[in-house]
A tleap script that builds the chain and sets N, CA, C and O, in Angstrom:
source leaprc.protein.ff14SB
mol = sequence {
  NMET ILE GLY GLU ALA TYR SER VAL ILE LYS
  VAL ASP LEU GLY ARG VAL GLU VAL ASN ARG
  ILE VAL TYR GLU VAL LEU LYS PRO GLU ALA
  ARG SER LEU PRO SER ARG ARG VAL GLU GLY
  ILE VAL GLY LEU ASP GLU ASN GLY VAL VAL
  VAL LEU GLU ILE ARG ALA SER ASP THR ILE
  ALA LEU ARG ALA ALA VAL ASN SER TYR MET
  ARG LEU LEU LYS ALA VAL LYS SER ALA LEU
  ASP VAL VAL TYR ILE TYR CPRO
}
set mol.1.N position { 0.842 -1.193 0.000 }
set mol.1.CA position { 0.000 0.000 0.000 }
set mol.1.C position { 0.886 1.255 0.000 }
set mol.1.O position { 1.791 1.383 0.825 }
set mol.2.N position { 0.622 2.157 -0.913 }
set mol.2.CA position { 1.400 3.398 -0.977 }
set mol.2.C position { 0.945 4.321 0.146 }
set mol.2.O position { -0.251 4.464 0.404 }
set mol.3.N position { 1.895 4.932 0.796 }
set mol.3.CA position { 1.570 5.874 1.843 }
set mol.3.C position { 2.214 5.540 3.172 }
set mol.3.O position { 2.028 6.274 4.143 }
set mol.4.N position { 2.962 4.459 3.244 }
set mol.4.CA position { 3.627 4.090 4.483 }
set mol.4.C position { 4.750 5.068 4.819 }
set mol.4.O position { 4.958 5.398 5.986 }
set mol.5.N position { 5.472 5.531 3.804 }
set mol.5.CA position { 6.531 6.525 3.976 }
set mol.5.C position { 6.132 7.769 3.184 }
set mol.5.O position { 5.579 7.660 2.089 }
set mol.6.N position { 6.412 8.954 3.738 }
set mol.6.CA position { 5.889 10.188 3.165 }
set mol.6.C position { 6.923 11.298 3.308 }
set mol.6.O position { 7.611 11.389 4.324 }
set mol.7.N position { 7.026 12.135 2.287 }
set mol.7.CA position { 7.936 13.271 2.337 }
set mol.7.C position { 7.322 14.457 1.607 }
set mol.7.O position { 6.661 14.295 0.581 }
set mol.8.N position { 7.549 15.645 2.145 }
set mol.8.CA position { 7.145 16.887 1.482 }
set mol.8.C position { 8.406 17.721 1.287 }
set mol.8.O position { 9.145 17.989 2.235 }
set mol.9.N position { 8.634 18.121 0.052 }
set mol.9.CA position { 9.799 18.939 -0.284 }
set mol.9.C position { 9.285 20.247 -0.865 }
set mol.9.O position { 8.488 20.249 -1.803 }
set mol.10.N position { 9.749 21.366 -0.300 }
set mol.10.CA position { 9.376 22.683 -0.813 }
set mol.10.C position { 10.608 23.318 -1.434 }
set mol.10.O position { 11.693 23.311 -0.853 }
set mol.11.N position { 10.417 23.869 -2.630 }
set mol.11.CA position { 11.523 24.469 -3.376 }
set mol.11.C position { 11.154 25.907 -3.717 }
set mol.11.O position { 10.158 26.158 -4.396 }
set mol.12.N position { 11.964 26.847 -3.241 }
set mol.12.CA position { 11.748 28.256 -3.558 }
set mol.12.C position { 13.067 28.835 -4.058 }
set mol.12.O position { 14.014 29.000 -3.290 }
set mol.13.N position { 13.117 29.138 -5.338 }
set mol.13.CA position { 14.332 29.694 -5.930 }
set mol.13.C position { 14.309 31.218 -5.971 }
set mol.13.O position { 15.127 31.835 -6.654 }
set mol.14.N position { 13.374 31.823 -5.241 }
set mol.14.CA position { 13.396 33.269 -5.068 }
set mol.14.C position { 12.540 34.079 -6.015 }
set mol.14.O position { 12.232 35.238 -5.735 }
set mol.15.N position { 12.153 33.489 -7.134 }
set mol.15.CA position { 11.316 34.207 -8.101 }
set mol.15.C position { 10.201 33.280 -8.553 }
set mol.15.O position { 10.439 32.116 -8.875 }
set mol.16.N position { 8.993 33.798 -8.573 }
set mol.16.CA position { 7.826 32.985 -8.924 }
set mol.16.C position { 7.956 32.415 -10.329 }
set mol.16.O position { 7.590 31.262 -10.559 }
set mol.17.N position { 8.472 33.202 -11.278 }
set mol.17.CA position { 8.581 32.698 -12.649 }
set mol.17.C position { 9.591 31.547 -12.743 }
set mol.17.O position { 9.412 30.630 -13.545 }
set mol.18.N position { 10.633 31.591 -11.940 }
set mol.18.CA position { 11.611 30.496 -11.916 }
set mol.18.C position { 10.992 29.267 -11.250 }
set mol.18.O position { 11.180 28.142 -11.713 }
set mol.19.N position { 10.257 29.488 -10.165 }
set mol.19.CA position { 9.565 28.375 -9.501 }
set mol.19.C position { 8.577 27.704 -10.451 }
set mol.19.O position { 8.431 26.481 -10.435 }
set mol.20.N position { 7.905 28.492 -11.272 }
set mol.20.CA position { 6.950 27.914 -12.225 }
set mol.20.C position { 7.671 27.032 -13.247 }
set mol.20.O position { 7.148 25.990 -13.640 }
set mol.21.N position { 8.849 27.436 -13.673 }
set mol.21.CA position { 9.627 26.603 -14.599 }
set mol.21.C position { 9.962 25.269 -13.938 }
set mol.21.O position { 9.819 24.214 -14.556 }
set mol.22.N position { 10.405 25.314 -12.689 }
set mol.22.CA position { 10.717 24.082 -11.949 }
set mol.22.C position { 9.472 23.209 -11.848 }
set mol.22.O position { 9.542 21.996 -12.044 }
set mol.23.N position { 8.338 23.824 -11.546 }
set mol.23.CA position { 7.068 23.089 -11.463 }
set mol.23.C position { 6.745 22.406 -12.790 }
set mol.23.O position { 6.366 21.235 -12.809 }
set mol.24.N position { 6.893 23.126 -13.889 }
set mol.24.CA position { 6.578 22.562 -15.206 }
set mol.24.C position { 7.511 21.405 -15.567 }
set mol.24.O position { 7.105 20.479 -16.268 }
set mol.25.N position { 8.745 21.452 -15.097 }
set mol.25.CA position { 9.681 20.354 -15.345 }
set mol.25.C position { 9.311 19.133 -14.502 }
set mol.25.O position { 9.361 18.004 -14.990 }
set mol.26.N position { 8.943 19.354 -13.245 }
set mol.26.CA position { 8.643 18.237 -12.336 }
set mol.26.C position { 7.293 17.580 -12.601 }
set mol.26.O position { 7.107 16.396 -12.317 }
set mol.27.N position { 6.354 18.347 -13.144 }
set mol.27.CA position { 4.993 17.833 -13.336 }
set mol.27.C position { 4.946 16.542 -14.152 }
set mol.27.O position { 4.318 15.584 -13.701 }
set mol.28.N position { 5.571 16.463 -15.318 }
set mol.28.CA position { 5.518 15.204 -16.076 }
set mol.28.C position { 6.241 14.060 -15.359 }
set mol.28.O position { 5.845 12.901 -15.480 }
set mol.29.N position { 7.289 14.384 -14.624 }
set mol.29.CA position { 8.023 13.347 -13.889 }
set mol.29.C position { 7.151 12.735 -12.800 }
set mol.29.O position { 7.208 11.529 -12.562 }
set mol.30.N position { 6.352 13.554 -12.143 }
set mol.30.CA position { 5.475 13.041 -11.087 }
set mol.30.C position { 4.401 12.122 -11.662 }
set mol.30.O position { 3.959 11.186 -10.995 }
set mol.31.N position { 3.986 12.384 -12.881 }
set mol.31.CA position { 2.955 11.554 -13.520 }
set mol.31.C position { 3.496 10.216 -14.010 }
set mol.31.O position { 2.741 9.253 -14.139 }
set mol.32.N position { 4.787 10.148 -14.282 }
set mol.32.CA position { 5.326 8.950 -14.931 }
set mol.32.C position { 6.408 8.266 -14.097 }
set mol.32.O position { 7.448 7.872 -14.624 }
set mol.33.N position { 6.162 8.130 -12.817 }
set mol.33.CA position { 7.133 7.437 -11.967 }
set mol.33.C position { 7.226 5.978 -12.382 }
set mol.33.O position { 6.204 5.353 -12.669 }
set mol.34.N position { 8.432 5.425 -12.420 }
set mol.34.CA position { 8.622 4.075 -12.949 }
set mol.34.C position { 8.229 2.947 -12.000 }
set mol.34.O position { 8.273 1.780 -12.391 }
set mol.35.N position { 7.849 3.260 -10.778 }
set mol.35.CA position { 7.564 2.216 -9.800 }
set mol.35.C position { 6.143 2.326 -9.275 }
set mol.35.O position { 5.619 3.426 -9.102 }
set mol.36.N position { 5.534 1.201 -9.028 }
set mol.36.CA position { 4.207 1.187 -8.400 }
set mol.36.C position { 4.308 1.425 -6.900 }
set mol.36.O position { 3.300 1.615 -6.220 }
set mol.37.N position { 5.526 1.411 -6.399 }
set mol.37.CA position { 5.749 1.593 -4.971 }
set mol.37.C position { 5.771 3.063 -4.560 }
set mol.37.O position { 5.804 3.377 -3.370 }
set mol.38.N position { 5.752 3.965 -5.547 }
set mol.38.CA position { 5.899 5.396 -5.262 }
set mol.38.C position { 4.873 6.186 -6.057 }
set mol.38.O position { 4.575 5.866 -7.208 }
set mol.39.N position { 4.338 7.223 -5.425 }
set mol.39.CA position { 3.515 8.191 -6.169 }
set mol.39.C position { 3.960 9.594 -5.767 }
set mol.39.O position { 4.305 9.854 -4.614 }
set mol.40.N position { 3.941 10.481 -6.747 }
set mol.40.CA position { 4.370 11.852 -6.508 }
set mol.40.C position { 3.318 12.844 -6.960 }
set mol.40.O position { 2.649 12.648 -7.974 }
set mol.41.N position { 3.183 13.911 -6.191 }
set mol.41.CA position { 2.270 15.002 -6.527 }
set mol.41.C position { 3.081 16.289 -6.458 }
set mol.41.O position { 3.764 16.547 -5.466 }
set mol.42.N position { 3.007 17.081 -7.497 }
set mol.42.CA position { 3.737 18.346 -7.515 }
set mol.42.C position { 2.743 19.475 -7.738 }
set mol.42.O position { 1.795 19.337 -8.511 }
set mol.43.N position { 2.965 20.593 -7.053 }
set mol.43.CA position { 2.077 21.735 -7.192 }
set mol.43.C position { 2.784 23.011 -6.775 }
set mol.43.O position { 3.956 23.004 -6.398 }
set mol.44.N position { 2.048 24.098 -6.851 }
set mol.44.CA position { 2.536 25.395 -6.391 }
set mol.44.C position { 1.647 25.845 -5.242 }
set mol.44.O position { 0.423 25.750 -5.336 }
set mol.45.N position { 2.244 26.333 -4.155 }
set mol.45.CA position { 1.418 26.833 -3.068 }
set mol.45.C position { 0.984 28.268 -3.365 }
set mol.45.O position { 1.276 28.801 -4.435 }
set mol.46.N position { 0.293 28.883 -2.424 }
set mol.46.CA position { -0.263 30.221 -2.645 }
set mol.46.C position { 0.815 31.288 -2.829 }
set mol.46.O position { 0.536 32.366 -3.353 }
set mol.47.N position { 2.043 30.996 -2.402 }
set mol.47.CA position { 3.151 31.945 -2.567 }
set mol.47.C position { 4.011 31.655 -3.788 }
set mol.47.O position { 5.028 32.315 -4.002 }
set mol.48.N position { 3.611 30.672 -4.589 }
set mol.48.CA position { 4.369 30.317 -5.776 }
set mol.48.C position { 5.547 29.398 -5.510 }
set mol.48.O position { 6.417 29.238 -6.365 }
set mol.49.N position { 5.580 28.792 -4.325 }
set mol.49.CA position { 6.645 27.852 -3.964 }
set mol.49.C position { 6.264 26.468 -4.482 }
set mol.49.O position { 5.114 26.048 -4.353 }
set mol.50.N position { 7.223 25.765 -5.064 }
set mol.50.CA position { 6.982 24.413 -5.568 }
set mol.50.C position { 6.882 23.465 -4.373 }
set mol.50.O position { 7.741 23.467 -3.491 }
set mol.51.N position { 5.820 22.654 -4.359 }
set mol.51.CA position { 5.619 21.670 -3.297 }
set mol.51.C position { 5.561 20.297 -3.946 }
set mol.51.O position { 4.723 20.039 -4.810 }
set mol.52.N position { 6.454 19.429 -3.521 }
set mol.52.CA position { 6.527 18.068 -4.037 }
set mol.52.C position { 6.201 17.112 -2.897 }
set mol.52.O position { 6.907 17.077 -1.889 }
set mol.53.N position { 5.130 16.337 -3.057 }
set mol.53.CA position { 4.745 15.339 -2.061 }
set mol.53.C position { 5.038 13.962 -2.636 }
set mol.53.O position { 4.615 13.635 -3.745 }
set mol.54.N position { 5.759 13.169 -1.876 }
set mol.54.CA position { 6.105 11.820 -2.312 }
set mol.54.C position { 5.600 10.838 -1.269 }
set mol.54.O position { 5.886 10.972 -0.079 }
set mol.55.N position { 4.846 9.850 -1.729 }
set mol.55.CA position { 4.381 8.756 -0.868 }
set mol.55.C position { 4.950 7.468 -1.428 }
set mol.55.O position { 4.980 7.259 -2.641 }
set mol.56.N position { 5.401 6.609 -0.527 }
set mol.56.CA position { 5.996 5.349 -0.964 }
set mol.56.C position { 5.560 4.221 -0.040 }
set mol.56.O position { 5.129 4.447 1.091 }
set mol.57.N position { 5.682 3.014 -0.547 }
set mol.57.CA position { 5.282 1.847 0.231 }
set mol.57.C position { 6.276 1.538 1.341 }
set mol.57.O position { 5.930 0.854 2.305 }
set mol.58.N position { 7.510 2.033 1.220 }
set mol.58.CA position { 8.527 1.793 2.247 }
set mol.58.C position { 9.597 2.873 2.160 }
set mol.58.O position { 9.639 3.644 1.202 }
set mol.59.N position { 10.451 2.921 3.158 }
set mol.59.CA position { 11.464 3.979 3.200 }
set mol.59.C position { 12.523 3.827 2.111 }
set mol.59.O position { 13.107 4.819 1.673 }
set mol.60.N position { 12.771 2.607 1.675 }
set mol.60.CA position { 13.752 2.400 0.596 }
set mol.60.C position { 13.254 3.040 -0.697 }
set mol.60.O position { 14.008 3.732 -1.381 }
set mol.61.N position { 11.990 2.810 -1.029 }
set mol.61.CA position { 11.401 3.404 -2.231 }
set mol.61.C position { 11.330 4.923 -2.097 }
set mol.61.O position { 11.554 5.646 -3.067 }
set mol.62.N position { 11.018 5.406 -0.895 }
set mol.62.CA position { 10.959 6.849 -0.665 }
set mol.62.C position { 12.334 7.481 -0.884 }
set mol.62.O position { 12.445 8.505 -1.559 }
set mol.63.N position { 13.368 6.884 -0.326 }
set mol.63.CA position { 14.723 7.411 -0.486 }
set mol.63.C position { 15.128 7.457 -1.956 }
set mol.63.O position { 15.712 8.439 -2.412 }
set mol.64.N position { 14.820 6.404 -2.689 }
set mol.64.CA position { 15.160 6.367 -4.116 }
set mol.64.C position { 14.431 7.471 -4.877 }
set mol.64.O position { 15.024 8.136 -5.726 }
set mol.65.N position { 13.151 7.668 -4.575 }
set mol.65.CA position { 12.376 8.706 -5.255 }
set mol.65.C position { 12.893 10.098 -4.901 }
set mol.65.O position { 13.037 10.947 -5.781 }
set mol.66.N position { 13.171 10.336 -3.626 }
set mol.66.CA position { 13.697 11.639 -3.208 }
set mol.66.C position { 15.033 11.909 -3.897 }
set mol.66.O position { 15.267 13.016 -4.383 }
set mol.67.N position { 15.904 10.910 -3.942 }
set mol.67.CA position { 17.194 11.086 -4.621 }
set mol.67.C position { 17.010 11.421 -6.099 }
set mol.67.O position { 17.720 12.271 -6.637 }
set mol.68.N position { 16.068 10.761 -6.752 }
set mol.68.CA position { 15.808 11.037 -8.170 }
set mol.68.C position { 15.337 12.471 -8.376 }
set mol.68.O position { 15.807 13.160 -9.281 }
set mol.69.N position { 14.407 12.918 -7.535 }
set mol.69.CA position { 13.915 14.288 -7.650 }
set mol.69.C position { 15.015 15.299 -7.338 }
set mol.69.O position { 15.090 16.344 -7.983 }
set mol.70.N position { 15.862 15.003 -6.366 }
set mol.70.CA position { 16.948 15.925 -6.031 }
set mol.70.C position { 17.941 16.049 -7.186 }
set mol.70.O position { 18.424 17.145 -7.468 }
set mol.71.N position { 18.248 14.948 -7.849 }
set mol.71.CA position { 19.137 15.015 -9.020 }
set mol.71.C position { 18.497 15.843 -10.135 }
set mol.71.O position { 19.171 16.642 -10.786 }
set mol.72.N position { 17.196 15.650 -10.353 }
set mol.72.CA position { 16.497 16.424 -11.375 }
set mol.72.C position { 16.480 17.903 -11.001 }
set mol.72.O position { 16.718 18.757 -11.854 }
set mol.73.N position { 16.203 18.213 -9.738 }
set mol.73.CA position { 16.206 19.605 -9.296 }
set mol.73.C position { 17.587 20.240 -9.460 }
set mol.73.O position { 17.694 21.405 -9.842 }
set mol.74.N position { 18.622 19.491 -9.177 }
set mol.74.CA position { 19.982 20.010 -9.350 }
set mol.74.C position { 20.259 20.332 -10.817 }
set mol.74.O position { 20.871 21.353 -11.127 }
set mol.75.N position { 19.810 19.465 -11.709 }
set mol.75.CA position { 20.011 19.698 -13.144 }
set mol.75.C position { 19.231 20.927 -13.609 }
set mol.75.O position { 19.746 21.740 -14.376 }
set mol.76.N position { 17.995 21.057 -13.147 }
set mol.76.CA position { 17.172 22.214 -13.517 }
set mol.76.C position { 17.814 23.491 -12.985 }
set mol.76.O position { 17.905 24.488 -13.702 }
set mol.77.N position { 18.257 23.464 -11.734 }
set mol.77.CA position { 18.896 24.641 -11.132 }
set mol.77.C position { 20.156 25.021 -11.903 }
set mol.77.O position { 20.404 26.203 -12.140 }
set mol.78.N position { 20.947 24.039 -12.292 }
set mol.78.CA position { 22.167 24.322 -13.066 }
set mol.78.C position { 21.832 24.988 -14.397 }
set mol.78.O position { 22.507 25.931 -14.813 }
set mol.79.N position { 20.802 24.502 -15.055 }
set mol.79.CA position { 20.384 25.099 -16.330 }
set mol.79.C position { 19.855 26.513 -16.120 }
set mol.79.O position { 20.149 27.412 -16.908 }
set mol.80.N position { 19.076 26.710 -15.064 }
set mol.80.CA position { 18.517 28.036 -14.802 }
set mol.80.C position { 19.594 29.033 -14.385 }
set mol.80.O position { 19.464 30.229 -14.649 }
set mol.81.N position { 20.646 28.559 -13.743 }
set mol.81.CA position { 21.739 29.461 -13.355 }
set mol.81.C position { 22.383 30.125 -14.567 }
set mol.81.O position { 22.926 31.225 -14.459 }
set mol.82.N position { 22.325 29.474 -15.697 }
set mol.82.CA position { 22.884 30.042 -16.920 }
set mol.82.C position { 22.001 31.175 -17.435 }
set mol.82.O position { 22.490 32.120 -18.055 }
set mol.83.N position { 20.693 31.075 -17.173 }
set mol.83.CA position { 19.728 32.001 -17.750 }
set mol.83.C position { 19.341 33.124 -16.793 }
set mol.83.O position { 19.181 34.268 -17.220 }
set mol.84.N position { 19.187 32.815 -15.497 }
set mol.84.CA position { 18.676 33.783 -14.528 }
set mol.84.C position { 19.742 34.162 -13.516 }
set mol.84.O position { 20.626 33.371 -13.186 }
set mol.85.N position { 19.637 35.392 -13.031 }
set mol.85.CA position { 20.445 35.835 -11.900 }
set mol.85.C position { 19.494 35.915 -10.720 }
set mol.85.O position { 18.488 36.623 -10.769 }
set mol.86.N position { 19.816 35.187 -9.660 }
set mol.86.CA position { 18.929 35.124 -8.498 }
set mol.86.C position { 19.143 36.319 -7.592 }
set mol.86.O position { 20.230 36.893 -7.536 }
set mol.87.N position { 18.071 36.687 -6.873 }
set mol.87.CA position { 18.181 37.830 -5.956 }
set mol.87.C position { 19.115 37.538 -4.796 }
set mol.87.O position { 19.317 38.394 -3.935 }
savepdb mol mol.pdb
quit
């Protein structure tokens, strides 16, 4: 059963338009997770902060999913650093 392990990750890169780009990148990834042991929901809160909720059947699956999202976030941040100057 999914939901035994749970994590919420909030990402705020300082500008709403940059956060929206991160959201748009993560959205398809959350829909197409490769495991039935994990489900992900990504959204924007009322302040424009990206909120990623991950539920997994166990802590091993949760750790793997969190690591995957962190690698993706690092890649997105690296690409955005070329384009945007942060406050």
